[in-house]
C-alpha positions as CSV (number, residue, x, y, z in Angstrom):
1,M,-32.0,144.3,15.9
2,I,-29.8,144.7,19.0
3,N,-30.0,148.1,20.7
4,F,-26.4,149.4,21.0
5,S,-27.3,152.6,22.8
6,Y,-25.4,151.4,25.9
7,T,-22.1,151.9,23.9
8,V,-22.2,155.6,24.8
9,L,-20.9,154.3,28.2
10,I,-17.7,153.3,26.5
11,L,-17.0,157.0,26.0
12,L,-18.6,158.4,29.2
13,I,-16.8,156.2,31.7
14,P,-13.2,157.2,30.9
15,F,-14.3,160.8,30.5
16,L,-15.9,160.7,34.0
17,M,-12.8,159.1,35.4
18,F,-10.7,161.9,34.0
19,I,-13.0,164.5,35.6
20,L,-13.1,162.6,38.9
21,L,-9.4,161.9,39.2
22,G,-8.4,165.3,37.7
23,L,-10.5,167.3,40.2
24,A,-10.6,165.1,43.3
25,G,-7.7,162.7,42.8
26,H,-5.4,164.6,45.1
27,K,-7.9,164.2,47.9
28,L,-7.9,160.4,47.5
29,K,-5.2,157.9,48.4
30,A,-2.8,157.3,45.5
31,G,-3.6,153.6,45.4
32,L,-7.4,154.3,45.3
33,S,-7.0,156.7,42.4
34,G,-5.2,154.0,40.4
35,L,-7.8,151.4,41.3
36,L,-10.7,153.7,40.3
37,G,-9.1,154.4,36.9
38,T,-8.3,150.8,36.3
39,A,-11.9,149.7,37.4
40,G,-13.3,152.2,34.9
41,L,-11.2,150.8,32.1
42,A,-12.2,147.3,33.1
43,A,-15.8,148.3,32.6
44,V,-15.0,149.9,29.3
45,T,-13.1,146.7,28.2
46,F,-16.1,144.5,29.1
47,L,-18.5,146.7,27.2
48,S,-16.2,146.7,24.2
49,Y,-16.0,143.0,24.1
50,L,-19.7,142.7,24.6
51,T,-20.3,145.1,21.7
52,A,-17.9,143.1,19.5
53,Y,-19.7,139.9,20.2
54,F,-23.2,141.3,19.6
55,Y,-22.0,143.1,16.4
56,F,-20.2,140.2,14.7
57,F,-22.4,137.4,15.9
58,G,-25.7,138.9,16.9
59,T,-26.7,141.4,14.2
60,D,-28.3,140.7,10.8
61,K,-26.2,141.2,7.7
62,A,-27.4,143.1,4.6
63,E,-26.8,140.8,1.6
64,G,-24.0,139.1,3.5
65,A,-22.2,142.3,4.5
66,F,-21.9,143.7,8.0
67,Q,-24.0,146.8,8.4
68,K,-22.9,150.2,9.6
69,I,-24.9,151.0,12.7
70,T,-25.2,154.5,14.2
71,A,-25.7,153.8,17.9
72,F,-26.7,157.4,18.6
73,S,-26.4,160.7,16.9
74,F,-27.5,164.4,17.3
75,T,-26.8,167.5,15.3
76,W,-24.3,169.7,17.0
77,L,-23.5,172.4,14.4
78,P,-26.0,173.0,11.6
79,L,-23.8,174.9,9.1
80,T,-26.1,174.9,6.0
81,D,-29.2,173.1,5.0
82,K,-27.1,170.2,3.7
83,L,-23.8,170.6,5.7
84,H,-23.9,169.9,9.4
85,V,-21.7,168.5,12.1
86,D,-23.1,165.6,14.1
87,I,-22.0,164.0,17.3
88,G,-22.6,160.3,17.4
89,L,-21.2,156.8,17.6
90,L,-20.6,154.6,14.5
91,L,-20.3,150.8,14.7
92,D,-18.8,148.9,11.8
93,P,-16.2,146.2,11.5
94,I,-13.1,148.4,11.8
95,S,-14.5,150.6,14.6
96,V,-15.6,147.6,16.6
97,M,-12.1,146.1,16.1
98,M,-10.5,149.3,17.3
99,L,-12.7,149.3,20.4
100,I,-11.2,145.9,21.3
101,V,-7.7,147.1,20.5
102,V,-7.8,150.4,22.4
103,S,-9.7,149.1,25.4
104,T,-7.6,146.0,25.8
105,V,-4.2,147.7,25.6
106,S,-5.3,150.6,27.7
107,F,-6.6,148.2,30.4
108,M,-3.3,146.3,30.4
109,V,-1.4,149.6,30.7
110,H,-3.6,150.6,33.6
111,I,-3.0,147.4,35.5
112,Y,0.7,147.6,34.7
113,S,0.9,151.2,35.9
114,L,-0.4,150.2,39.3
115,G,3.0,148.6,39.9
116,Y,5.3,150.6,37.6
117,M,4.1,154.1,38.8
118,K,3.7,153.1,42.5
119,G,5.3,155.8,44.7
120,E,5.6,158.3,41.9
121,R,4.6,161.9,42.6
122,G,1.5,162.7,40.6
123,F,0.2,159.2,40.6
124,E,-3.5,160.3,40.5
125,R,-2.6,162.9,37.8
126,F,-1.1,160.1,35.7
127,F,-4.3,158.0,35.8
128,A,-6.4,161.1,35.0
129,F,-4.3,161.7,31.9
130,L,-4.5,158.0,30.9
131,S,-8.3,158.2,31.2
132,L,-8.4,161.4,29.0
133,F,-6.1,159.7,26.4
134,T,-8.3,156.6,26.3
135,F,-11.5,158.7,26.0
136,S,-10.0,160.7,23.1
137,M,-8.9,157.6,21.2
138,L,-12.2,155.9,21.7
139,G,-14.0,159.0,20.5
140,L,-11.8,159.0,17.4
141,V,-12.5,155.4,16.4
142,V,-16.3,155.6,16.8
143,A,-16.8,159.1,15.2
144,T,-19.7,159.2,12.8
145,N,-18.1,162.0,10.7
146,I,-14.7,163.3,9.8
147,F,-15.1,166.6,11.7
148,Q,-16.0,164.7,14.9
149,M,-13.0,162.6,14.3
150,Y,-10.8,165.7,13.9
151,I,-12.0,167.0,17.3
152,S,-11.0,163.7,19.0
153,W,-7.9,163.7,16.9
154,E,-6.8,167.0,18.5
155,L,-7.8,165.7,21.9
156,V,-5.4,162.8,21.4
157,G,-2.7,165.3,20.6
158,V,-3.4,167.3,23.8
159,S,-3.5,164.2,26.0
160,S,-0.3,162.7,24.5
161,Y,1.4,166.1,25.3
162,L,0.3,165.7,28.9
163,L,1.5,162.1,29.2
164,I,4.8,162.6,27.4
165,G,5.6,165.6,29.5
166,F,4.4,163.9,32.7
167,Y,7.9,164.3,34.3
168,Y,7.7,168.1,33.8
169,E,10.7,168.7,36.1
170,K,12.9,167.1,33.4
171,P,13.8,169.6,30.6
172,S,14.2,166.7,28.2
173,A,10.6,165.5,28.9
174,V,9.3,169.1,28.4
175,R,11.2,169.4,25.1
176,A,9.8,166.0,23.9
177,A,6.2,166.9,24.8
178,K,6.5,170.2,22.9
179,K,8.2,168.6,20.0
180,A,5.4,166.0,19.6
181,F,2.7,168.6,20.0
182,I,4.2,171.1,17.5
183,V,5.2,168.5,14.8
184,T,1.8,166.9,14.8
185,R,0.1,170.3,14.7
186,F,1.8,171.0,11.4
187,A,0.5,167.7,10.0
188,D,-2.9,168.3,11.5
189,M,-3.1,171.6,9.6
190,G,-2.9,169.5,6.4
191,F,-5.7,167.2,7.8
192,L,-7.9,170.2,8.4
193,I,-7.3,171.6,4.9
194,G,-8.2,168.3,3.5
195,I,-11.4,168.2,5.5
196,L,-12.4,171.7,4.3
197,I,-11.7,170.8,0.6
198,L,-13.5,167.5,1.0
199,S,-16.6,169.0,2.7
200,F,-16.8,171.8,0.1
201,I,-16.8,169.3,-2.7
202,T,-19.1,166.6,-1.3
203,K,-21.3,168.9,1.0
204,T,-21.1,166.3,3.8
205,F,-18.9,165.3,6.7
206,D,-20.7,162.0,7.3
207,F,-18.6,158.8,6.9
208,I,-21.5,156.6,5.7
209,T,-22.2,159.1,2.9
210,L,-18.6,159.8,2.1
211,T,-17.6,156.1,1.8
212,D,-20.6,154.8,0.0
213,P,-19.0,153.3,-3.2
214,D,-22.3,153.9,-5.1
215,G,-23.0,157.3,-3.7
216,T,-22.7,160.7,-5.4
217,A,-19.9,161.8,-3.1
218,M,-17.4,159.6,-5.0
219,T,-17.9,161.5,-8.3
220,Q,-17.9,165.0,-6.9
221,G,-15.0,167.1,-8.0
222,S,-13.7,164.6,-10.5
223,G,-13.9,167.1,-13.3
224,I,-12.0,169.8,-11.4
225,S,-8.2,169.6,-11.5
226,F,-5.3,171.5,-10.1
227,L,-1.6,170.9,-11.2
228,G,-2.6,167.8,-13.0
229,L,-4.5,166.1,-10.1
230,S,-8.2,166.1,-9.3
231,V,-9.4,168.2,-6.4
232,M,-10.5,165.0,-4.7
233,T,-7.0,163.6,-5.0
234,W,-5.5,166.8,-3.4
235,S,-8.1,166.6,-0.6
236,M,-7.2,163.0,0.2
237,I,-3.4,163.8,0.1
238,F,-4.0,166.5,2.7
239,V,-6.1,164.2,4.8
240,Y,-3.3,161.6,4.6
241,L,-0.9,164.3,5.8
242,G,-2.6,164.3,9.1
243,G,-2.2,160.5,9.3
244,V,1.5,160.9,8.4
245,G,2.0,163.2,11.4
246,K,0.0,161.2,13.9
247,S,1.5,157.9,12.8
248,A,5.1,159.3,12.8
249,M,5.7,158.5,9.1
250,F,8.6,160.1,7.2
251,P,9.2,163.1,7.3
252,F,7.1,163.8,10.4
253,H,8.6,161.0,12.5
254,I,11.0,163.0,14.5
255,W,8.7,163.4,17.5
256,L,8.3,159.6,18.1
257,P,11.7,158.6,19.5
258,D,11.8,161.6,21.8
259,A,8.4,160.7,23.1
260,M,10.2,157.9,25.0
261,E,10.9,160.6,27.7
262,G,7.4,159.8,29.1
263,P,6.8,156.9,31.5
264,T,7.2,153.5,29.9
265,P,3.4,152.6,30.2
266,V,2.8,155.8,28.2
267,S,5.2,154.5,25.5
268,A,3.3,151.3,25.3
269,L,-0.1,153.1,25.1
270,I,1.1,155.6,22.4
271,H,3.1,153.1,20.3
272,A,1.0,150.0,20.5
273,A,-2.6,150.6,19.9
274,T,-3.6,154.2,20.0
275,M,-2.0,157.3,18.8
276,V,0.4,156.0,16.2
277,V,-2.2,153.8,14.5
278,A,-4.7,156.7,14.2
279,G,-3.2,157.5,10.8
280,V,-3.7,153.9,9.6
281,Y,-7.3,154.0,10.9
282,L,-7.9,157.3,9.2
283,V,-6.8,155.9,5.8
284,A,-8.8,152.7,6.4
285,R,-11.9,154.7,7.4
286,M,-11.7,156.7,4.1
287,F,-10.4,153.8,2.1
288,P,-13.3,153.6,-0.4
289,V,-12.7,157.3,-1.3
290,Y,-9.0,156.6,-1.8
291,V,-9.4,153.6,-3.9
292,I,-12.3,154.8,-6.1
293,S,-11.9,158.6,-6.3
294,A,-8.2,159.2,-5.5
295,P,-6.0,156.2,-6.6
296,V,-3.0,158.5,-7.0
297,A,-3.3,159.5,-3.3
298,L,-3.4,155.8,-2.5
299,E,-0.1,155.3,-4.4
300,V,1.4,158.1,-2.2
301,V,0.3,156.1,0.8
302,A,2.0,153.0,-0.4
303,Y,5.3,154.5,-1.3
304,V,5.6,156.7,1.8
305,G,4.7,153.6,3.9
306,A,7.4,151.5,2.2
307,F,10.1,154.1,2.5
308,S,9.2,154.8,6.2
309,S,9.3,151.0,7.1
310,L,12.8,150.6,5.5
311,F,14.2,153.9,6.8
312,A,13.1,153.2,10.4
313,A,14.3,149.6,10.3
314,I,17.8,150.6,9.3
315,I,18.0,153.2,12.1
316,A,16.7,150.6,14.7
317,C,19.7,148.4,13.9
318,T,22.1,151.0,15.4
319,Q,20.3,152.3,18.5
320,T,21.4,151.2,22.0
321,D,18.4,152.6,24.0
322,I,15.9,149.8,24.1
323,K,12.9,152.2,24.0
324,R,14.3,154.0,21.0
325,V,14.8,150.7,19.2
326,L,11.1,149.9,19.9
327,A,10.1,153.4,18.8
328,Y,11.7,153.0,15.4
329,S,10.3,149.5,15.2
330,T,6.8,151.0,15.6
331,M,7.5,153.4,12.8
332,S,8.6,150.5,10.6
333,Q,5.6,148.4,11.4
334,I,3.2,151.4,10.8
335,G,4.9,151.7,7.4
336,Y,3.9,148.0,6.8
337,M,0.3,148.8,7.5
338,M,0.3,151.9,5.3
339,L,1.9,150.0,2.5
340,A,-0.8,147.3,2.7
341,L,-3.5,149.9,2.4
342,G,-1.7,151.5,-0.5
343,V,-1.5,148.3,-2.6
344,S,-5.0,147.2,-1.8
345,G,-8.0,147.1,-4.2
346,Y,-11.6,147.1,-3.2
347,G,-13.8,144.1,-2.6
348,G,-13.0,140.4,-2.1
349,H,-9.5,139.2,-2.7
350,E,-8.6,142.5,-4.4
351,G,-9.1,144.0,-0.9
352,L,-6.5,141.6,0.7
353,G,-4.2,144.5,1.5
354,F,-7.0,146.3,3.5
355,M,-7.7,143.2,5.5
356,A,-4.0,142.5,6.0
357,S,-3.4,146.1,7.3
358,M,-6.2,145.8,9.9
359,F,-5.0,142.3,10.8
360,H,-1.5,143.6,11.4
361,L,-2.8,146.6,13.3
362,F,-4.5,144.1,15.6
363,T,-1.5,141.8,16.1
364,H,0.9,144.7,16.4
365,A,-1.1,146.1,19.2
366,M,-0.6,142.9,21.2
367,F,3.1,142.3,20.6
368,K,4.2,145.9,20.6
369,A,2.4,146.6,23.9
370,L,4.1,143.5,25.2
371,L,7.5,144.7,24.1
372,F,7.2,148.1,25.7
373,L,5.8,146.7,28.9
374,G,8.5,144.1,28.9
375,A,11.1,146.9,28.4
376,G,9.5,148.7,31.4
377,A,10.0,145.6,33.5
378,I,13.6,145.4,32.4
379,I,14.3,149.1,33.1
380,H,12.5,148.7,36.5
381,A,15.0,145.9,37.3
382,V,18.3,147.4,36.2
383,H,17.5,151.2,36.3
384,S,18.9,151.8,32.8
385,N,17.5,152.1,29.3
386,H,20.8,151.1,27.5
387,M,21.6,147.6,26.3
388,T,25.2,148.1,27.2
389,D,24.1,148.1,30.9
390,M,22.3,144.7,30.5
391,G,23.2,141.1,29.9
392,N,22.2,137.6,31.0
393,L,18.9,138.9,32.5
394,R,17.1,135.6,31.7
395,R,18.5,134.3,34.9
396,Y,16.8,137.0,37.0
397,L,13.6,137.8,35.0
398,P,12.1,134.5,33.8
399,V,8.6,135.7,33.1
400,T,9.8,138.9,31.4
401,H,12.3,136.8,29.4
402,I,9.8,134.3,28.0
403,T,7.1,136.9,27.2
404,F,9.7,139.2,25.6
405,L,10.9,136.3,23.5
406,I,7.4,135.5,22.4
407,A,7.0,139.2,21.3
408,C,10.3,139.1,19.4
409,L,9.3,135.9,17.6
410,T,5.9,137.4,16.7
411,I,7.3,140.6,15.2
412,A,9.9,138.6,13.3
413,G,7.1,136.7,11.6
414,V,8.0,133.2,12.9
415,P,5.1,130.8,12.7
416,P,2.8,130.0,14.4
417,F,2.8,133.3,16.2
418,S,0.4,136.0,15.0
419,G,2.9,138.2,13.3
420,F,3.6,135.5,10.8
421,F,-0.1,135.5,9.6
422,S,-0.6,139.2,9.3
423,K,2.8,139.9,7.8
424,D,2.3,137.1,5.2
425,E,-1.0,138.7,4.1
426,I,0.7,142.1,3.6
427,L,3.5,140.6,1.6
428,T,1.1,138.6,-0.5
429,A,-0.9,141.8,-1.3
430,A,2.3,143.6,-2.2
431,F,3.4,140.7,-4.4
432,H,0.3,140.8,-6.5
433,H,0.2,144.6,-6.9
434,N,3.7,146.1,-6.8
435,K,6.8,143.9,-7.1
436,I,9.2,146.7,-6.1
437,L,7.4,147.4,-2.8
438,F,7.2,143.7,-2.3
439,F,11.0,143.2,-2.4
440,V,11.5,146.3,-0.2
441,E,9.3,144.7,2.5
442,Y,11.1,141.4,2.1
443,A,14.3,143.2,3.1
444,V,12.5,144.9,5.9
445,A,11.3,141.5,7.2
446,G,14.9,140.3,7.5
447,I,16.1,143.6,9.1
448,T,13.2,143.5,11.6
449,A,14.1,140.0,12.7
450,F,17.8,141.1,13.1
451,Y,17.3,144.2,15.2
452,M,14.7,142.7,17.4
453,F,16.9,139.7,18.3
454,R,19.9,142.0,18.6
455,L,17.8,143.6,21.3
456,Y,16.7,140.3,22.8
457,F,20.2,138.7,22.9
458,S,21.9,141.9,24.2
459,I,19.4,142.0,27.1
460,F,18.9,138.4,28.1
461,W,22.1,136.7,26.8
462,G,25.6,137.9,26.5
463,N,28.0,138.5,29.4
464,E,26.5,139.4,32.7
465,T,26.9,143.1,33.6
466,H,28.0,144.1,37.0
467,Y,24.7,145.2,38.5
468,H,24.6,147.5,41.5
469,H,22.0,145.2,43.0
470,T,20.6,141.8,42.0
471,P,17.8,142.3,39.4
472,H,14.5,140.7,40.3
473,E,11.2,140.0,38.6
474,A,8.6,142.7,38.6
475,P,5.5,142.4,40.8
476,A,2.3,140.6,39.7
477,T,0.6,143.9,38.6
478,M,3.4,144.2,36.0
479,T,3.9,140.5,35.0
480,V,0.2,139.5,34.6
481,P,-0.4,142.0,31.8
482,L,2.8,140.6,30.1
483,I,1.4,137.1,30.3
484,I,-2.0,138.1,28.9
485,L,-0.5,140.1,26.0
486,A,1.9,137.2,25.3
487,A,-1.1,134.9,24.9
488,G,-2.7,137.5,22.6
489,S,0.5,137.7,20.6
490,A,0.7,133.9,20.2
491,L,-2.9,133.2,19.4
492,A,-4.3,136.3,17.6
493,G,-3.1,135.0,14.3
494,F,-5.8,132.3,14.3
495,I,-8.6,134.8,14.3
496,P,-10.4,134.6,10.8
497,F,-10.0,138.2,10.0
498,S,-11.0,137.8,6.4
499,R,-14.4,136.8,7.6
500,L,-14.8,139.8,9.8
501,I,-13.0,142.8,8.5
502,T,-12.8,143.5,4.8
503,S,-12.7,146.5,2.5
504,D,-16.4,146.1,1.5
505,S,-17.6,144.3,4.7
506,L,-18.2,141.1,2.7
507,P,-16.4,138.1,4.1
508,F,-14.0,136.1,2.0
509,E,-11.6,133.2,2.5
510,S,-7.9,133.9,2.7
511,E,-5.2,131.3,2.5
512,I,-1.5,131.4,3.2
513,E,0.5,131.7,0.0
514,W,3.5,129.5,0.8
515,A,5.5,130.8,-2.1
516,V,5.6,134.1,-0.4
517,A,5.5,132.9,3.2
518,I,8.3,130.4,3.2
519,P,11.0,132.8,1.8
520,S,9.9,135.5,4.3
521,V,10.2,133.1,7.2
522,L,13.7,132.0,5.9
523,I,14.7,135.6,5.7
524,G,13.5,136.2,9.2
525,L,15.4,133.2,10.5
526,A,18.5,134.4,8.7
527,G,18.2,137.7,10.6
528,I,17.8,135.9,13.9
529,A,20.8,133.7,13.2
530,M,22.9,136.8,12.3
531,A,21.8,138.5,15.6
532,Y,22.7,135.3,17.5
533,V,26.2,135.1,16.1
534,M,26.8,138.8,16.8
535,Y,25.1,139.4,20.1
536,S,24.5,136.1,22.0
537,R,27.9,136.5,23.6
538,K,30.4,139.3,23.7
539,N,32.7,139.4,20.7
540,A,34.3,141.9,18.4
541,I,32.0,141.2,15.4
542,P,29.6,144.1,16.0
543,D,32.4,146.6,16.2
544,K,34.1,145.3,13.1
545,V,30.8,145.4,11.2
546,A,30.2,149.0,12.3
547,A,33.8,150.0,11.4
548,S,33.5,148.4,8.0
549,L,30.3,150.3,7.2
550,G,32.0,153.6,8.1
551,Y,29.9,156.6,7.4
552,A,26.8,154.5,6.6
553,Y,26.7,153.2,10.1
554,K,27.4,156.7,11.5
555,W,24.6,158.2,9.5
556,A,22.2,155.5,10.6
557,Y,23.3,155.8,14.3
558,N,22.6,159.6,14.1
559,K,19.2,158.9,12.4
560,F,20.5,160.3,9.1
561,Y,20.7,163.7,10.8
562,I,17.0,164.5,10.1
563,D,16.6,166.2,13.4
564,E,19.7,168.4,12.7
565,I,18.3,169.2,9.3
566,Y,15.0,170.3,10.9
567,L,16.9,172.5,13.4
568,F,19.0,174.0,10.6
569,V,16.0,174.8,8.5
570,T,14.0,176.3,11.4
571,K,16.8,178.1,13.3
572,K,19.2,179.1,10.6
573,I,16.8,179.7,7.7
574,I,13.3,180.3,8.9
575,F,14.1,182.1,12.2
576,R,17.1,184.0,10.9
577,Y,16.1,185.0,7.4
578,I,12.4,185.0,7.6
579,S,11.2,185.4,11.2
580,E,13.8,187.9,12.3
581,P,13.3,190.3,9.3
582,V,9.5,190.0,9.8
583,A,9.9,190.7,13.5
584,W,12.2,193.7,12.7
585,F,9.7,195.1,10.2
586,D,6.9,194.6,12.7
587,R,8.8,196.2,15.6
588,H,10.4,199.1,13.7
589,I,8.1,199.9,10.8
590,V,4.6,198.8,11.8
591,D,5.0,199.5,15.6
592,G,7.3,202.5,14.8
593,T,4.7,204.1,12.5
594,M,1.9,203.7,15.1
595,N,4.2,205.0,17.9
596,A,5.2,208.0,15.7
597,I,1.5,208.8,15.0
598,A,0.8,208.6,18.7
599,S,3.8,210.8,19.6
600,V,2.9,213.5,17.0
601,T,-0.7,213.4,18.2
602,Q,0.4,213.8,21.8
603,A,2.8,216.6,20.9
604,V,0.1,218.5,19.0
605,S,-2.4,218.0,21.8
606,F,0.1,219.5,24.3
607,R,0.5,222.5,22.1
608,I,-3.1,223.2,21.6
609,R,-4.3,222.4,25.1
610,G,-3.8,226.0,26.0
611,F,-6.8,227.0,23.9
612,Q,-8.9,225.3,26.5
613,S,-8.2,227.9,29.3
614,G,-11.8,228.3,30.6
615,Q,-11.6,232.2,30.1
616,L,-14.6,233.5,28.2
617,Q,-12.8,236.6,27.0
618,K,-10.1,234.5,25.2
619,Y,-12.8,232.3,23.6
620,A,-14.6,235.5,22.4
621,F,-11.4,237.0,21.1
622,V,-10.6,233.8,19.2
623,F,-14.1,233.6,17.8
624,V,-14.2,237.2,16.7
625,S,-10.7,237.1,15.2
626,G,-11.6,233.9,13.3
627,T,-14.8,235.4,12.0
628,V,-13.1,238.6,10.8
629,L,-10.3,236.5,9.2
630,F,-12.9,234.2,7.5
631,V,-14.9,237.3,6.2
632,L,-11.7,239.0,4.9
633,I,-10.7,235.8,3.0
634,F,-14.2,235.4,1.6
635,I,-14.3,239.1,0.3
636,Y,-10.8,238.7,-1.2
637,L,-11.7,235.5,-3.0
638,W,-15.1,236.9,-4.1
639,R,-13.4,239.9,-5.8
């Protein structure tokens, strides 16, 4: 058996980089700070790939299944004889895969940031925050128990707040950071409630114990119900609520577009492989519990995922800020992954949805990181986020153009790019389990191809905009990550995922179901053709279509006024009719009562303080008078 104890370095290195750059970064040259942070992530990436190789190809299987290996563990909080919180590192197929995803994308973002953030004030602070974020996300994916995951989960929230609000001089960035932090905290409260209920029922936090399909934890609480659902179902719905917030699913999605106020490398890191997929990873980690003990909760996962994917795709068709288009695209693709988990069974081909979700998570990390970093190169060239300020950029940005095109073809599901393979598996799983959701995702496939190539043609084709200066290709530190990620986007689909990552850790053979795949490709090509007609050159068709849709287009452009609804509910209802009366009651009744008691006490004390004159004759007089009065009262009452 291979000793995986070295894997603790995967967590320690980015943490030490955060400490070093956070405390001493300002004393170093800016370039050196960036190089140190990038070198640390290079080491983490190497160790992650080494771990993946040894785990998948160097360890023995138990009855054909990949084993769950605890690389190290120690008891941190002994709560009861049975219930305790451990700190450790768990290696299994999905955690090892996530090590690859997080380390690769983070490493590419680090390299890219060397060029993109060059000359920015707070350069060393930026790399310190990147290291903290990476440490938090890596800690989340290798956690041995759900409470340890929750700790890293909150650290991810804190570090994302720091990164989104990096430009703290901008009020919009500060508002976006606070919005992301507050919205996800509400969802995380649900996650914590779910953890407490789950641990109370099962008497454990440990993932291996919780997810053992033959273990006793699966049957705990099955006979206890509340409002028609088992307690286990309620606990898993609350756990999923945490994933809804972190993965920006409806209705907790409102923070994600505003998070674009952070630097573009941050957008790539948050949207591609780390923060937003944490919810998907959470459901995947607890999948045996969902599918065996809480199937109703799994249906909730499926329907929320399907609705979120369609909802976000429609909004993306109307946005003009390229980063916001990509943000809603992320929300839509996360919905795809959630839907795949929701329609999945357990074991073998029944677990196709689980494998497909993890497969799409992997491919999405590559092409979405590529899209965001490509968007950063475009913004770097034209100094604008809006498609209306761009056009015909393929002449000036050849590397960015080709890599961006590869990413668009990948997300559109065009073969042989990786998105085709992972999306096909999701559609196949949906086809065999829920026809309604299957047709919804068919529609989303076409809409996705349309809005992504609307973005592509608007930027790289169309009429050339009058640029204040001639756009030029980004430096090598920014283009090299684009090329690497483009290669990953093109080739990742050929990885035999069904032999590596499955719901029960037992490999199986998956095949392309052409009856599902061919129509999805045709729908995608139809979306691309429609985008070509409307946006490859300037014409009046987009305006006519928008005008013909009327209020439907207006509603989609304004994101269905969800932000406004939240503001109305919070400011007009909660603040005005709940918070203000409570504040008035607290200020005038509670505080007023206490202040009145204090005032009366003070007034009485002022009145009686004269009794403490220090003159013995007065004390004697009062004593004698009181005694005589007491005796007289006693005699009167006795008679």
